[in-house]
N, C-alpha and C positions, 0 to 999 in steps of 0.2 A: 085210857087210850086217847091219844091226841088226834083230832081230825085234821086231815091235810089242809083243808081250806083255812084253818085257823093259824097254821104255822108255815106254810110253804106255798109253792105254786106248782101247777101241773099244766103241761102243754102237749097236745098231740103233735109229734114232730115228723111223722111220715104218713100223711093221709093216703088212702087208696092203695095200700101196700098188701092187701089181703088179710093182714092183722093190723091192729092199731099199735103204734109205737108211742108210748107216753113217757114223757120226762117229768119226774116228780122231784122237786127240790126242797130240802129240809135245812133251814139255816142253823148255824151253830148255837143259836139261842133257844133251841127247841125245848131243852130241859129246864129252862129258867124258872118255870112255874114250880118246879120241885127244888129250887134253890141251887141249881148248877147248870153246867153246859150239857149238851146232848151226851147221852151215854147209854149203857146197857139196859136201863129200866124203861127206856122210851119205846113205845109201840105207836106206830103211825098207821093211818087208814087211808086208802085211796078207793073212792067209790067208782068202780069200773063202769057202772051203769051210766055215769055221766058221759062216757065215751061210746055208749052203745054196746058194751061188752059185759060178760058175766064170768069170765075165767082168764087165766094167764097161761101163756106158753113158755115164757122165760122171764128172768129178771136179772139185771146186773146192778150192783150197788157200788158206788164210789165214795171215798172219804177224802176231803180236802184237809190233809194233815198240816199243811202250812198255807194259810189263807192266800189264795190266788197264785200259789206257786207249785205245790206238790200234790198230786192226786194219785191215790192208790185204790185198787179194787179190793172190796171187802165182801164177806159172806154174811148175809143176815143170819141171826141166830135162829129165826124161824119165819115162815110165811104161811099164810092160809087164806083161802077164799071162801067166804060164806055169803050167800045171797047177793053175789056180785060185788062184795066189798073185800078188797085185798088188805090184809093186815101184815105189817112188816115189823118184826122185833129187831131193833138196831143193835149192832155189836157193842159189848161193854168196853169201857175204857177209851172209846173214841170221843174226841171233843170238837172235831171239825164239822163243817157243813157237809151234808150228804146229798148225792144225786142218785136217784134210781131210774134206770131205763127199763120199762116194762113192755113186753110184747103181749098184748091182750086180744081176746077174740070173744 
């Protein structure tokens, strides 16, 4: 599993909204350690405790299919929260950068 701090950035984008809204960005080079671009074997982790949260309410995932031009919504192959850490399995076959918007509490 790839830790978010090693590969991307995360930012709280709506403070004081009752839930935390966190933007997590994963560059298209995420899978480079495995010899290729980001793809279905990549699992990323977001430590929700860094934002004072332990669970999620919702998650949206977007794929940049053409760098800087076309963005489409995607469905992660799975997500789970354990001990305040959200893991996201990214869809297979995608090679673009990803952005996840996470509603956490």
